[in-house]
N, C-alpha and C positions, 0 to 999 in steps of 0.2 A: 621763748614761748614753748610750750610743751604741746606737741601736736600729735594726734592719734592719725596714723596714716593707714587706711584700710586698702587693701590689695598691694601691699608692699612688696609681694614677692611675684608681682605681675609684671608685664611689658613695660607699663608706664611707671608703676611704683618702684621699680628698681632703679630706673633712672631719676626719679623724683627724689628719693631718700637722701642721697648724697648732695643735692643741690640744696634742699631744707637744711641738712647738717651744715654746709658751708656759709649758709646765711645766718648761723648762730642758733638754729633752733633744736631743741631736744626731740627726737623722732621715736615714737613707740609704733611699731606696726601691728596690724591684724589682718590675718589672711588665713584661708583654709588650707591653702598650700596644695591645691590642685595642680599648679604650674610651675612648682617651686624647682623642679629639675628640669625645666626646659631651658637649659643653659647653653650657650655658644659662646666659647672662650673661657677666660678665667672665672671661677665662681664669685659672684658678688658678694660684698661685705654687707649682709643685712643689718638693719638695726635690730635691738631686741624687740620682741612682740609676743603677740598671743597667736598660738595656732588654733583657730576657733572658726568655725562656719558663721557667716554673716547672720544667719536665722538664729543663732544661738547666743548672740551678744547679750550681756547683762550690763546692769548699771555699774559694776566694778570695772568693766573695761573702759568707760568714758569717766571715771572717777579721777579728779586731780588733773584734768586735761583743759588746756586754754581753748584750743581749736580742734576741729576734725576737718581732715582731707578725705573725702570719700571717693574712692576710685574703684572698690570691688564690685565685680558684676559678672554676670554672663555676657560676655563682651563681643559680640557682633551679630549681623543679621542672620547668617544662617544658624549658627548656634541658636539664636533665640528662636527661630523658626521651627527647630528640631522638637523643642518641648515648650510650648508658649506658656502652659501652666507654670513650668519652673521659672520662666524669665520673669513672669509677673510676681511670682512668691519671693523669688530672690531679690531681682532689680528694683521691683516696686515695694511691696510690702516690708520686707526686710530693711530697705534703705529708709523708708519713714519711720520704721520703729526704732532704728539707730538714731536718727535725728531727734525723736522724742525723748529718748533716754539721754542724749546728750543736752538737750535744752534743759531737762529736769535736773541735771547734774551741774548746771552753771556754765556749760560751754558757751562761749560768747559768738563765735564765728564757725559756721559749717559750709565748707567749699565742696559743692557738689559737682562731680564729672558728669556733665551732659553731654549732648551732641549736635552737631549741625545736621545730622540725619533726621532731626525733627522737623526740617522742611522739605524732607523726603520728594515730594512730588511737585516743588515749586516750579521747575520749568523756567523757560526763558533765559534772556541774557542779562536782565536786570540784576543789580546786586540785592541781595536779600539781608535786610536788617532784623534786629532782634524782635522788632514788633510786627513782623510779617505774619501772615496766618501760618500756623503749624499744621503740616499735611504728613505725618509719619505714615509710611507704608509696610511697616515690620513690627512684629511684637517687641523687639529690642527698642527701636525708635518711640514706640507709644509707651513702653515702660518708664522712658526717660519724661515724657510729656506728663505722666501722672505723677511722677515723684515731684517735678518742679511745681505742680499744682499743689500738692499737699504740703511741700516745704513753704510755699506761699503763706497758707494759713497757719503755720507755726511761728512766723516771724512776729517779733515784738520788739519792746524797748531793749531787751537784754539777749535777743537771740537774733543773730544775723546770717541768714542763709545767703548764699551767693551761687548762681547757676553758670558754669563756665561749660558753653556749648563748643566742644573741641572739634575742630575740622578733623578729616580722617587722618590718623596718625601715621608717620613713617620714621625710618632711621633705625639705626643699631640700638639694640638694648642688650645687656647680658643675658637677659631672659626674652629671647626673640620671639616675635610673632611673624610667620610667613603668609598669614591669611589676610593682610591688609594690602591693598593696591601696589604700592611702590614696592615694598618689601617682596612681595610675591613675583613682580615682574623682573625685578633683578635677579632673583633666584633661579626664575626659569630661564633667563638669558645666560647665565653662568653655566647652569647645569645642561641645557640643550641646544643652546646657541641661538633660540628663538624667543622673541619677546612677544607671547602668546597672549592675545586679545581676544576673548570669547564673544563680547558684546560688540555693538558696531562702532565702538571708540568715540560716539558722539557725546555720551553725557558728561556733563561738568562735575569735577570733584574739586572741593577746597582740601588742601592737605597742609599739615602742620607737623614739624618735628617733634620727636617726644621730649627733647630737650628743651625746645621752647614752650611746650606745654608745662613742663617743670617750673621754668622761670616766671611763667604766667600765675601759676598757683602761688608760688612764692611770693610773688608781688600782691596777690590779692589777699595774701594772709595778713599783711600790715597796711593795706591801703586805707585811708580814712573811712570810717564806718558810713559816712553820708554819701560817700562816692560809689559805694558797692551794696549798701543794704538792700536785699530782697530784689536783686537786679539780675538780668539774664545779660551773659557777654559772649559773643562769638570770639573764639580764640583761633587765631591764625594770621595770615596775610594775604592782600589781595594778589601780590604776585604769585602766589600758589593756588590761584583758582585757575585750574587747567582742566582741559578735556582728557579722557582716558587714552585717545590717540596721541595727545601731546606728551602725557606721561610716558608712553611707551616710546615716542621718539627721543626723550631724553635718556631712557634706559639704554636704548640703542649706542647712543653716544659714550655712555659711562662703560658699557661692556663692549671690548673691542671684538670685532666680527659678529655680532649678534645682529639678527634681522628681525624686523616688526613683522608679525603675521596677525591681521586682523581677519578672524574667521567669521564674525557676525553671527555665529550659530544660536546666541541667546537674544539676538535682536537687540531693541533699543530698550535700555535699563530705565524705568519711570523715576529712578533716584538721580535727579539732575539738579543743581542748584549752584548758583554763584553767590558768595557771600560777602557781606560788608563786615569788616573787623574794626571800623574806626571807634566804636563805642568804648571798647576796653582801652584803647590808646588815650582816648580822652579822660577816661577816669583814672588811669594809672600813668600820668605823664613820664615819659622816658623809656617806657617799655615798647618794643618792636620786636619781631621775630628775627632771628639771626639767619636761619636757614632756607634755603630754596631748593626746589626739587632736583635740579642738576647736581648740587652739592651733596645733597641725601643719596641720590643714586651712586655716586662716586665712593661714598662713605661706605654703603652696604657692599658694593662690589668688592672693595678693599677687606672689608671684615669677613665676608663670606670666603674669600680666597685665603686670608690668613688663617682662619680658624678652621679651613678645610670642611666647609659645608657639603654633606653628602645629599643625594637625591632622597635617601631613605628618612634622614634626619628632617629634610626639608618638608616633606610630605607627611611625616608622623609627629615627630617630637615638636616641631614649631607650629602645627595646624591645630587650634583649640579643639575643633570638632573631633578630630583624630586622637587627641590625647584622651578627651573624656570617653570616647568609644572603646579605647584600649583599656582605659582604667574600668570601665563596666564589664567588658569581655573577660578580663582578668578576675572579676569579683572584688576589685579593690573598693569601687563604689555602688551604693545601691541605686535604685531606680529614680532617687531624688538627688542624686549627686551628692550623698553623704558619705564619707569615709566608713567603711564597715570596721567595726571595733575589733 
């Protein structure tokens, strides 16, 4: 299968491309390249692809493609809140435009990277399934809800959108992100000796390793149409439904000598939810996540040490908001986050 992978030079795309190739697929990348240089360790071997802004995709980019895996986005809550209008322009409008172009070009399957943060203010201890009310509390999560709604309207007998609502990602990727919870806490622990939690530690977080996300998308690519057509699936594992305080304890165990410090200065985070992941396991028999939080913390601690992660890199090169601010301050991108020619 010839697969267009958007965001192939991002945190998840860099992990997913080799998984797709190993499964026998031909991978064509598409990425604006904003985070292409955010590499920790050996440079990854990217698939051939297009260096293009998502907002500038044309019919030619989706021609002769069997499926699209759409990861590209302004990707996390602080970044989305910085410029909500850009979040909606890129994450929502450009994503739906890509899907229309793909459908018109004869692409039959469109896998969309959504997020469990669409349940944002779910609260409580009950497991949240895909039919639960959606309560996004950030522009990032709201943009995902809007795309799901619009892709649903595009679904027909020839075009199958699938909405994969990923739990919060973790784990090593050659293009590291340090601004997601487990990756961030492990970095702080190694660099400062403290597992620093600014909230009160009580919110629930569902986590999933980047490699398990890659495996899930690869499985959804070839799953029977009737099993996945126009459906939403939570991607993750119930064993990785953990509180922020529990994540911190796992990090302290992985990083020798690290001490958990819960300041509580930001109070209780309204984003709290435990998630039911059984629907995807039922739709794709044989799939289950392979990584838990403890194993992921150990993997990150090992990679950070092996590749000599520094405080400056941790706070600047591998934090998405800092990368974009630096590019803007240097005049490399304009106010709309487009490269200056």
